[in-house]
Each structure stands twice: as structure tokens, then as C-alpha cells.
N, C-alpha and C positions, 0 to 999 in steps of 0.2 A: 355530526354527532357532538353532544355536549361534552365539556371538559369535566369528567366525573372521575371518582376513584377507580371505577371499573375501566375507564379509558386509560388511566395511568398504568393499571396492571396489564392490560392488553399490549400497550406500547412497550412496556418493559419486557414482557414475555416474547414479543415478536422480534426484539432486538438482541435477545440472548444468543441465539444461534449465530448471527453475524459477528458478535463480539468473540465467540469461541473460534470462529474461522480466523479472525484477525490475530488472536493470541497464537494459534498454531502457525500462521504465516510468519509471525514475528520470531517464533522459535526456530523455524527452518532457515529464515534469512539470517538470524543471529548466528546460527551454527556455521553458515557459509563463510563468514568473515575470517575466523581463525583457520578454517579448513583451506581457504584460498591462499592465505599468507605463505604457506609452505611451498607454493609453486611459483612465487614471484622471482625466484632465482633461476628457474628453469625455462620460463616462458615470458615473453614481453607483455606489456599492458594490452596491446591490441589483440594478441592471441588469446589471453585469458578472458578479456571482455567478450570477444567473439565466441569462444568455446562455451562460456557460461550461458550465453543466450541461445547457442545452438542446442545445448542440452535441454534448456527450458522449452524451446520450440518443439523438439522431438518428443518430449515428455507429454505435452498436451495435445499433440497432433491428432490422436484418435478422437478426441472430443471436439477439437476445433474444426475438423473437416466435415462434421455433421451439422448442417445448417438448421437451427431450431426456429428461425423466424423468417417469415416471408415479407416482413416490413422493410421497405426500401430506405436505406440510410439517407438522411438529408445532407445537403452540402456542408452545413455546419458540423454535423456529426463526422463527416469525412475529414474536415479540417482539424477537429479535436483529436481524431484518431492519429492523423499524421504527426501532429505536434507531440502527442504522447509517445509515439514510436521513436521519434528522433531524440527527444529529450531523455526519455527513460531507457530506451534500448540501445542507443548509440553513444550519446554524450556522457550520461551519468556513469555507466560502468567503467568506461576508460579512465575517467577522472578518479574514481574510487580506487582502481587497481594501481594507478600511478601514485596515489597517496599511500596506499597499503605497502608499496615497495619501499617507501621512505620512512615508515614509522611502525612501531609494534602494533599487532593486531588489536590488542586491548585498547590502545589509544584511538585507533581508527574507529573502533566500535563505539567509543564514547562520543567522538565527534559526530557520528551519524545521527545523534539527537538533534543536530541542527536541521535535519529534514523536517522535524515537527514545526520548528519556527518558520522555515521557508513555506511549508504548506499552509500554515495559519495566516501568514502575512499575505500570501498570494490569494488565498481564498477570500479574505475579507476585502482586500484592495481591488481585485479584478473580477471576482465571481460573486460578490455580494452575499456571501454565506453569513447567516446570522450566528453570532457568538455571544452567548450570555456570560454573566459574571462568573458562574462556576467553571465554564470552559476556559475563560481567560485566566482564572486562578489555577486551573490545572496546567495550562501552558506555562505560567510563571514558575510553578513548582518543578516542572520538568526541565526548564531552562536553568533554574537554580541548581538542580541536581547535576546537570551537565557541567555547569561552571565549577561546582565543587569537585567533581571528578577530574576535569581537565586541569585544574589548578595544581594538582598534585605532582605534575611532571612538566618538564620543559622539552618541547620538541620543535622541530623546524617549522617556521611559519609557512614555508612552501608546501609541506605535507598537509598542514591544517587547511591551507587555502584550497588545495586540490579537493580535499574531502568536502569542504564547504561548498565549492562550486558543484560538486556531484550532488550534494543535498539540494541545492537550488534547482538543478535539472530534474531531480526526482520530485521535488515539491510541485513543479509545474506539471509533471507527469501525473501526480496524484490528483490534482484538481481537474485536469482534462479528462482523465479516466473516469472519475466519478460522474461526469456529465454524459457519458456515452451509454446509450441504452439500446442501440441498434445492433450491437455485436455482443456475443457472449464473452464472459471472462476468458474462456479458453481460446477463442478466436483472437482476442486482443493480445494475449500472451504469445500465441503462435506467430502472429504478424510481427510482434516485437522481436521474437527470436529470429525470424527470417531476416529482418532488416539489420538487427544488431550483429548477427553472425556474418551476414554478407558484407556489410560495410567494414567492420573491424578486421575480419580475417583478410579481406581484400587489401586493406591498408597495411596489414602485417606482412603480406606477401611482397609488398613494394619496399618496405623499410627494413625488414628483418633479413639478416644473413644467416644461413645455416638451416639444417633440417629440423623439422618439428619433432619434439620429443613425444612420441605416440602414447607412451604409458602415462605421462603427465597430462597429455591432452584428454585421454579417456577419463582420468580422475576428475579433471576440471569440468568436463561435460556432465559427469554424475552429480557433482556439486551444483551445477547449474540446473539440472533436472529437478532436484529437491529444493534447493535454496532460492531459486528464481522461478522455475516452472510451477511447481505445486504451490509455492508460497505466493506467487503473483496471482494465480487463479483465486486462491483463498482471499487475498487482500482486495482484489477488484470486486469480488462478490460482496465483501463486507462494506467497501466504500460506496457501492451503489445503494446500500440500505442505510448506512449510518452517516454518510457525507464524508468529504475529504478530511476535514480537520479532526473529527471525532475518531474516525478509523485510524488516522495517523497517530493520535494520542495513544491508542492501544498498541499500534505497531512500534511505537517508540520504546517498548520494553525489549526490543531485539538486542540492544547493547547489553542489557542485563543477562540475557542468555549467553551472549558472547563471552562476557566476563566469567560466568559460571563454568563454561567449558574450558576457559583458560585456567581456572583454578583446578579443575578436575584433570584435564589432559596434560597441562604443562607444569603443574605443581606450583603455580604462583601463589604467594601468601594472600590470605584473606585480610583486607584492610578495613578498619572501622569506618573510614570515610566512604568506602564503597557500600557498606551496609546502610549507612545513613542516606546516601543518594538513592539506593533502592527503595527505602521507606518513603522518601519524598515522591518518587515516581508512583508508588502504590497509592499514596494519598491523592495525587493528581488524578489518577484513574477513578478513584472513588468520587471525587468532586465532579468529574465528567458525567458519571452515571447519575448524579443527583440533579442535573439540569432538567428543567421542565419548560418547554416553549410551546405556547398555544395562542392562536389568534384566528379571527375569521379570514379565510383565504379562498381564492377561486382557482379551479382547475379547468383547463381547456380539454377537449376530447383528445385522447392519446391512445395509440395502438403500439404496443411493444412486447418484448419477451424478456423475462428475467426471473430469478428465483424469488418466490414470495409465499406468503401464507394467506389464509382466508379470514383472519381475525384481526386485521390491522387497519380497519376503516377504509381501505382502498381496494380490497380484492374480494368483493362479495359477488363476483360474476359466477355464472353457471359454468361448471367444468364438465366436459364430455366424458371424463373418466370417473365421474361420481364425486361424492363429498370427500375432499381431501384435507380440509381444515382439521387440526392446525398443522398438518404435515407440510414441510417445505417441498416445493416442486417448481418446475419451470415449463411454461408454454406461452404461446402468443395469446394476448387477451386485450380487451378494449376497456378503457376508462371513459365513461360518459362525462360530459361537462357538468360540473357541480360546484357549489360553494358550501363550506361547512367549517366547524371549529373543532379542533382536537389537538392533543399533544403530538408534535411531529419533529422529525429531524430533517436536515437538508439533503434528502435522498433524491432518487430519480423523480419523485412525484412532487417535491417541494423545493423548486429552484426559483421561487418568486422572490422579489425584493421585499425585505421586511421594513416596514415604516415604524420607526421608534416613536 
């Protein structure tokens, strides 16, 4: 399909819903940070990390246990999945909670913007994701906003280092997850919940002395169900359509939601530098949405299942349930081999190397 104004409009329309998913994912995850902080004195890091992902796994289990695709995952897909489970479900949450126990929730929320940097660097260096000047500009603005916010207080380097390592683990998770098309977002989240809960609660049973606070545990599981379960499903669905870096740019608004809740729930004063940082982030997201990337590219035959529309240049297949475009839906479908030109994002269908 030619690179026409109509193609730009279709590309923009088809990406609106994934962007909305990602914003809601950011809101839920942002709320989980200050909500979790209040339990760091009652539960240890392994307990909190395990309970968060136990709640996430239970939340998505009704959808995860329904297999929507008969496509057999490749060996590479399984490797990607295991890497995402370990880095995102086991390592990342423990490091985050350890940092959260050592610093205010607002500070930790701001440091979480490092996840955007980690995702972008890993995506470009190891996964060959194309990043145009608008996206690099958006990344720079978000980093600048993070530095502006972080410079307003002095906290232990140990806490910042722990959160930074957690962001690195989640950056790897983000990139690997965006490459997985053989499993549904709910199945990925369910598997991450099982492994994260099993490993971290097992470690807690070994190193922790004393009985588990059941009331606190139930509360943390609820936080995990919303802030990690529902949020992760929404984020994975978005990343598969928008690519790792672009979805992470939107998800990087989560700290702003965390700060807003800190203002509302804990009565912290609204600072001018925080409003300036928020404006910089919004400008970065606007820049991201302005990027247009198009060139002649080839697709091999592909069979998979994921959420899609029928007006995005890749999903014009016959649907047994009737004409569903432009409604979003999910089922197994076949992409024939083809070569064409149109605006695209580094999603499940565009993981080719870009030749500058």
C-alpha cells in the first residue's frame, strides 16, 4: 500500500486503542507504588514481590487458561518468554521493593523513569528497533524531566541503584515481551505470576522469621491484581502493537500518576518543578505520536493470534464471524508472504532490520 494521507490516518486510528490501553496500564501501575510503600514495614521484599505477582496471576487466570491459539511456539519464543518471566517476574519486583523500603514512594516513582531509558537502549542495541529523531527527542525530554525531578532531593545511592537495576530488568522484560506472539498477554502475565510468586515466596520462607501478616498479604495481593495483573495485560497488548520503546514512552507517565496520588492521599505540596517535569513528559509523548516511519519491507508467511483490526494494512483476511473491522478482536489468522510500503511501528509484524 502506498504511503498516502489515508494510510497515515488509518495508522493513527489503529494505534489509538493500544495507546489508551497503555495509559490505563500506567495509571494502575503508578497507583501501586505508593500503595505498596505502606506495607514495607510489615512484610519483607520477597514476600511483597511474591504476593504482588500472586495477585496478578490469580487476576488473569480466567483468561490465561483459555488457549486462543493452536500455533505451536517456536524455541526462540520459549526462550524469550523465560527471559521475560525471570527478569520481569522475579528479579525486577524484588529490587523495586528493596529500593521502596529505603526511600519515599514519590522518589521511587520518579526513578522508575529509568525504565524508559533501559528499554530504549536495549531495544536499539540488541533488538534493532528503529528509532527516529522524534522518538529520540521524546526520550531526551523524559530523561530531562526525570533528572529535574530527581535533582530536587538527596537520597541514598543504594536505593537509587536498586530501583535502577529493577528498571534494567523490566527494560529487558519489555523488549522480550514485545517479541512474543505465540502467547496471549493474559498467559504471559499468568506465567509471570506463577514463577514470581513461587520463587520469591519460596525464598521468603527460607530467610524470613515469623508468621505472615495475613491482612497485609491480602492487601498486597489486591494491589498486585490491579497494578500488576490488569496493568501488565494492558501493557503487553499495547507493546505488541506499538513496539517496546514507544509503549514504554507512554507507560513512563506512571510516575506522574504516583505523584498525583501522593498529593491527593498524603497531602504533599505541589511543587512548580514537578509541574514543569510533567509538561516535558507530555511534550515527549506528543513528539512520539508525530513520528512517521515508512519504507519498502518484506514479510514472511506468519500464523499467530493477537488483538488486531482489519484496517491496518496487515489484517485484511476473511473472518469466519463476519466483517469485524474496525472493531478490535483476537483470533488465529494467517499472514501471506508479501512486500509493500506503508507507515508502520516496530510491532509483531515489523521486526525487520531497518537500513538507514
